[in-house]
SERO-4910 file (N, C-alpha, C, O; in steps of 0.05 Angstrom, whole numbers):
BEGIN
 pado doro    nc1    nc2    nc3   cac1   cac2   cac3    cc1    cc2    cc3    oc1    oc2    oc3
  Met    A  -1712   -477  -1095  -1703   -497  -1102  -1677   -488  -1129  -1653   -484  -1127
  Trp    A  -1694   -487  -1150  -1667   -474  -1173  -1671   -442  -1178  -1693   -433  -1183
  Ala    A  -1652   -428  -1176  -1651   -405  -1179  -1663   -396  -1205  -1675   -375  -1203
  Gly    A  -1662   -404  -1224  -1677   -398  -1248  -1702   -401  -1254  -1714   -389  -1273
  Leu    A  -1718   -424  -1228  -1749   -430  -1228  -1760   -403  -1223  -1778   -398  -1240
  Glu    A  -1757   -387  -1209  -1764   -364  -1200  -1777   -349  -1233  -1799   -346  -1243
  Leu    A  -1754   -345  -1239  -1765   -326  -1267  -1784   -338  -1286  -1799   -324  -1299
  Met    A  -1785   -371  -1287  -1810   -377  -1300  -1838   -383  -1285  -1859   -393  -1295
  Thr    A  -1835   -375  -1262  -1865   -382  -1246  -1874   -356  -1237  -1885   -356  -1215
  Arg    A  -1873   -332  -1250  -1884   -305  -1244  -1915   -311  -1251  -1924   -323  -1271
  Glu    A  -1929   -301  -1232  -1949   -294  -1236  -1965   -272  -1252  -1964   -248  -1247
  Trp    A  -1978   -281  -1271  -1992   -258  -1299  -2011   -244  -1275  -2033   -255  -1272
  Thr    A  -2005   -226  -1262  -2024   -204  -1243  -2038   -183  -1266  -2027   -178  -1287
  Pro    A  -2066   -173  -1257  -2078   -157  -1273  -2058   -136  -1286  -2058   -128  -1309
  Glu    A  -2040   -127  -1267  -2024   -104  -1275  -2004   -117  -1300  -2003   -109  -1324
  Arg    A  -1987   -139  -1289  -1967   -145  -1305  -1987   -154  -1337  -1977   -150  -1359
  Thr    A  -2004   -162  -1336  -2021   -171  -1360  -2036   -143  -1381  -2044   -145  -1404
  Ala    A  -2035   -120  -1364  -2046    -96  -1375  -2016    -87  -1383  -2015    -66  -1396
  Ile    A  -1997    -97  -1376  -1967    -79  -1389  -1956   -104  -1410  -1939    -96  -1426
  Leu    A  -1960   -122  -1412  -1960   -138  -1428  -1975   -130  -1452  -1963   -125  -1474
  Ile    A  -2003   -128  -1448  -2022   -125  -1473  -2012    -90  -1480  -2016    -83  -1504
  Thr    A  -2003    -77  -1468  -2001    -50  -1479  -1976    -53  -1491  -1975    -37  -1510
  Leu    A  -1947    -70  -1487  -1930    -68  -1500  -1929    -85  -1522  -1915    -78  -1541
  Trp    A  -1943   -110  -1522  -1954   -124  -1549  -1975   -106  -1570  -1979   -117  -1592
  Asn    A  -1985    -86  -1566  -1998    -73  -1575  -1979    -52  -1596  -1983    -47  -1620
  Glu    A  -1962    -43  -1581  -1936    -21  -1591  -1925    -34  -1605  -1917    -19  -1623
  Gly    A  -1917    -59  -1610  -1908    -79  -1628  -1881    -83  -1622  -1864    -89  -1639
  Ile    A  -1876    -80  -1595  -1850    -91  -1582  -1847   -117  -1577  -1860   -128  -1559
  Cys    A  -1828   -131  -1593  -1824   -159  -1595  -1828   -173  -1569  -1826   -161  -1548
  Ala    A  -1834   -203  -1572  -1838   -216  -1548  -1817   -218  -1533  -1821   -216  -1508
  Ser    A  -1790   -222  -1542  -1770   -221  -1514  -1767   -200  -1507  -1765   -199  -1482
  Glu    A  -1765   -176  -1520  -1762   -159  -1496  -1778   -151  -1482  -1771   -140  -1460
  Ile    A  -1807   -154  -1490  -1836   -155  -1467  -1824   -172  -1442  -1823   -164  -1419
  Gly    A  -1814   -195  -1451  -1796   -215  -1438  -1784   -203  -1414  -1792   -204  -1391
  Arg    A  -1758   -186  -1428  -1739   -175  -1410  -1755   -159  -1392  -1751   -160  -1368
  Arg    A  -1772   -145  -1401  -1784   -121  -1379  -1801   -133  -1358  -1806   -122  -1337
  Leu    A  -1809   -161  -1365  -1825   -167  -1345  -1821   -196  -1334  -1838   -212  -1326
  Ser    A  -1785   -197  -1335  -1774   -222  -1323  -1785   -240  -1329  -1786   -257  -1310
  Val    A  -1796   -248  -1352  -1806   -277  -1358  -1793   -283  -1383  -1779   -267  -1396
  Thr    A  -1799   -311  -1389  -1780   -322  -1423  -1802   -302  -1443  -1820   -288  -1436
  Lys    A  -1791   -309  -1473  -1802   -304  -1487  -1833   -317  -1495  -1853   -307  -1504
  Asn    A  -1826   -346  -1487  -1846   -369  -1491  -1873   -355  -1476  -1894   -353  -1488
  Ala    A  -1869   -348  -1450  -1889   -343  -1426  -1897   -317  -1431  -1916   -308  -1418
  Val    A  -1885   -302  -1450  -1903   -276  -1462  -1918   -286  -1490  -1938   -273  -1495
  Ile    A  -1913   -304  -1506  -1927   -312  -1529  -1944   -324  -1519  -1964   -318  -1530
  Gly    A  -1949   -343  -1498  -1965   -371  -1493  -1982   -345  -1478  -2006   -350  -1484
  Lys    A  -1981   -326  -1465  -1998   -302  -1452  -2019   -296  -1480  -2042   -303  -1486
  Ala    A  -1997   -281  -1493  -2008   -266  -1515  -2029   -283  -1523  -2052   -274  -1522
  Phe    A  -2024   -308  -1532  -2040   -329  -1548  -2068   -340  -1529  -2084   -355  -1539
  Arg    A  -2070   -331  -1502  -2086   -344  -1486  -2110   -318  -1484  -2135   -318  -1484
  Leu    A  -2088   -298  -1482  -2110   -279  -1490  -2123   -269  -1510  -2138   -250  -1506
  Gln    A  -2119   -278  -1534  -2122   -274  -1563  -2115   -255  -1576  -2127   -247  -1596
  Leu    A  -2088   -240  -1563  -2086   -212  -1580  -2077   -214  -1610  -2073   -236  -1619
  Ala    A  -2073   -193  -1623  -2069   -194  -1647  -2045   -210  -1654  -2024   -206  -1642
  Lys    A  -2046   -231  -1677  -2027   -247  -1686  -2008   -232  -1703  -2017   -223  -1724
  Arg    A  -1981   -229  -1696  -1959   -213  -1711  -1952   -231  -1733  -1946   -255  -1734
  Arg    A  -1953   -206  -1756  -1948   -221  -1774  -1919   -199  -1789  -1919   -174  -1787
  Pro    A  -1903   -213  -1799  -1870   -195  -1812  -1875   -179  -1833  -1889   -182  -1853
  Thr    A  -1864   -163  -1827  -1858   -134  -1842  -1833   -131  -1854  -1818   -112  -1850
  Pro    A  -1828   -146  -1865  -1800   -150  -1888  -1792   -127  -1902  -1808   -119  -1919
  Ala    A  -1770   -113  -1900  -1762    -85  -1915  -1773    -90  -1946  -1783    -71  -1957
  Asp    A  -1771   -114  -1961  -1777   -113  -1990  -1809   -110  -1984  -1821   -100  -2003
  Gln    A  -1824   -115  -1965  -1860   -115  -1962  -1858    -86  -1966  -1869    -74  -1985
  Ser    A  -1839    -73  -1943  -1844    -36  -1944  -1843    -26  -1962  -1858     -7  -1965
  Glu    A  -1822    -32  -1986  -1819    -25  -2006  -1844    -25  -2028  -1840    -12  -2049
  Gly    A  -1864    -35  -2027  -1890    -34  -2048  -1890    -62  -2054  -1912    -69  -2063
  Glu    A  -1868    -87  -2053  -1867   -109  -2058  -1894   -126  -2054  -1903   -124  -2032
  Ser    A  -1905   -139  -2068  -1931   -156  -2052  -1919   -182  -2046  -1901   -194  -2058
  Val    A  -1935   -191  -2019  -1931   -226  -2012  -1953   -241  -2029  -1974   -231  -2034
  Val    A  -1944   -269  -2039  -1954   -284  -2049  -1966   -306  -2035  -1960   -309  -2011
  Arg    A  -1985   -323  -2049  -1984   -349  -2040  -1977   -368  -2062  -1975   -365  -2086
  Leu    A  -1974   -390  -2047  -1953   -413  -2063  -1968   -417  -2095  -1953   -425  -2113
  Asp    A  -1990   -413  -2100  -2006   -416  -2127  -1999   -395  -2141  -2002   -395  -2165
  Gly    A  -1988   -372  -2128  -1983   -351  -2144  -1948   -346  -2149  -1940   -330  -2165
  Leu    A  -1938   -357  -2139  -1902   -358  -2140  -1898   -360  -2168  -1909   -381  -2175
  Gly    A  -1889   -349  -2187  -1879   -360  -2212  -1852   -355  -2207  -1841   -344  -2189
  Ala    A  -1842   -368  -2233  -1812   -365  -2240  -1803   -339  -2238  -1815   -320  -2249
  Gly    A  -1774   -334  -2221  -1770   -303  -2221  -1777   -286  -2202  -1769   -263  -2204
  Met    A  -1793   -297  -2180  -1800   -288  -2160  -1786   -304  -2136  -1778   -327  -2138
  Cys    A  -1783   -287  -2112  -1772   -294  -2094  -1793   -311  -2076  -1816   -304  -2070
  Ser    A  -1778   -336  -2068  -1787   -359  -2061  -1787   -363  -2032  -1792   -384  -2022
  Trp    A  -1779   -334  -2016  -1766   -330  -1989  -1798   -336  -1977  -1817   -323  -1985
  Pro    A  -1799   -355  -1957  -1820   -370  -1940  -1823   -342  -1918  -1802   -332  -1910
  Leu    A  -1848   -329  -1910  -1850   -316  -1891  -1873   -331  -1881  -1893   -341  -1891
  Ser    A  -1859   -327  -1853  -1868   -340  -1826  -1903   -321  -1820  -1908   -297  -1822
  Thr    A  -1919   -343  -1814  -1949   -336  -1805  -1955   -352  -1785  -1947   -375  -1786
  Ser    A  -1969   -342  -1765  -1976   -357  -1737  -1989   -384  -1744  -1983   -405  -1732
  Asp    A  -2005   -380  -1762  -2017   -406  -1774  -2018   -416  -1795  -2029   -406  -1815
  Ser    A  -2001   -445  -1794  -1983   -458  -1812  -2007   -466  -1843  -1998   -476  -1863
  Ala    A  -2026   -462  -1840  -2045   -462  -1864  -2038   -446  -1883  -2042   -455  -1905
  Gln    A  -2027   -424  -1882  -2026   -400  -1897  -1993   -392  -1899  -1981   -376  -1886
  Val    A  -1980   -412  -1923  -1958   -397  -1921  -1957   -379  -1938  -1976   -380  -1954
  His    A  -1938   -358  -1940  -1936   -340  -1965  -1907   -331  -1968  -1892   -329  -1949
  Phe    A  -1902   -326  -1992  -1874   -318  -1996  -1872   -288  -2012  -1891   -275  -2022
  Cys    A  -1840   -280  -2010  -1838   -257  -2014  -1845   -244  -2044  -1856   -222  -2049
  Gly    A  -1838   -263  -2062  -1857   -257  -2084  -1843   -225  -2103  -1852   -215  -2123
  Ala    A  -1817   -215  -2085  -1804   -192  -2105  -1787   -206  -2122  -1782   -229  -2114
  Ala    A  -1776   -198  -2145  -1761   -202  -2162  -1736   -216  -2157  -1718   -208  -2141
  Ala    A  -1734   -239  -2171  -1710   -260  -2157  -1693   -244  -2166  -1699   -227  -2183
  Val    A  -1660   -251  -2154  -1635   -251  -2166  -1629   -271  -2188  -1626   -294  -2180
  Pro    A  -1627   -266  -2215  -1617   -283  -2234  -1604   -298  -2222  -1587   -289  -2206
  Gly    A  -1609   -331  -2228  -1600   -357  -2211  -1604   -363  -2191  -1596   -385  -2184
  Lys    A  -1616   -347  -2175  -1618   -350  -2145  -1653   -350  -2142  -1665   -332  -2154
  Pro    A  -1662   -365  -2131  -1684   -369  -2117  -1697   -347  -2101  -1721   -347  -2096
  Tyr    A  -1680   -328  -2094  -1685   -302  -2070  -1688   -277  -2078  -1678   -276  -2101
  Cys    A  -1696   -256  -2071  -1694   -232  -2082  -1662   -226  -2070  -1647   -243  -2060
  Glu    A  -1656   -197  -2075  -1623   -189  -2064  -1633   -190  -2035  -1619   -205  -2021
  Thr    A  -1654   -177  -2023  -1654   -177  -1995  -1651   -209  -1984  -1628   -214  -1977
  His    A  -1667   -226  -1982  -1666   -253  -1978  -1643   -274  -1984  -1641   -296  -1973
  Cys    A  -1622   -261  -2009  -1603   -268  -2013  -1579   -261  -1991  -1564   -277  -1980
  Arg    A  -1580   -235  -1988  -1570   -227  -1960  -1570   -249  -1930  -1552   -255  -1915
  Gln    A  -1591   -254  -1932  -1602   -271  -1903  -1596   -300  -1908  -1597   -316  -1889
  Ala    A  -1591   -310  -1934  -1587   -334  -1942  -1563   -346  -1942  -1555   -366  -1930
  Tyr    A  -1552   -332  -1956  -1515   -338  -1961  -1499   -321  -1948  -1507   -298  -1942
  Leu    A  -1474   -331  -1943  -1447   -321  -1931  -1429   -309  -1957  -1421   -319  -1977
  Pro    A  -1427   -288  -1947  -1400   -280  -1970  -1377   -295  -1968  -1371   -307  -1947
  Ala    A  -1365   -295  -1987  -1339   -313  -1993  -1330   -307  -1974  -1329   -326  -1959
  Thr    A  -1320   -282  -1962  -1297   -278  -1943  -1308   -296  -1911  -1293   -309  -1897
  Lys    A  -1330   -291  -1907  -1340   -307  -1892  -1335   -342  -1890  -1324   -356  -1873
  Val    A  -1342   -347  -1906  -1344   -386  -1916  -1317   -386  -1915  -1311   -407  -1904
  Arg    A  -1293   -371  -1922  -1270   -381  -1923  -1253   -378  -1892  -1231   -389  -1886
  Lys    A  -1270   -361  -1877  -1258   -361  -1851  -1270   -389  -1829  -1256   -404  -1815
  Val    A  -1298   -389  -1833  -1312   -416  -1826  -1298   -441  -1834  -1298   -461  -1820
  Ala    A  -1288   -440  -1856  -1277   -469  -1863  -1249   -468  -1853  -1237   -489  -1850
  Val    A  -1235   -439  -1847  -1204   -453  -1840  -1209   -453  -1805  -1193   -465  -1791
  Ala    A  -1233   -438  -1794  -1233   -453  -1771  -1242   -473  -1759  -1234   -479  -1736
***
């Protein structure tokens, strides 16, 4: 009927499931696993959830440099308040690194949150 429907209805055979588990445990992102298995990212995430595979936790660059992740009750003035996603919404964590003076985020997260002035001008002109 629809050309794209075939892509979404691929069955999870034992072989395909084994590949998913292997790639998931290697830390390959869900969208890349989906490309390799010809399914959507959401299909991969759904199957991983049903298989109860280890939940993914973000590893931001500032975290790997020794900065600690903090909970809301531990977040104070001068600390980066960039929220870090977790798969369970009950526990929200924040970066917690030293914030840039006058900003709510550390240098790494400021680069993600704010556009440089030259890009802002280009967007405004367009």
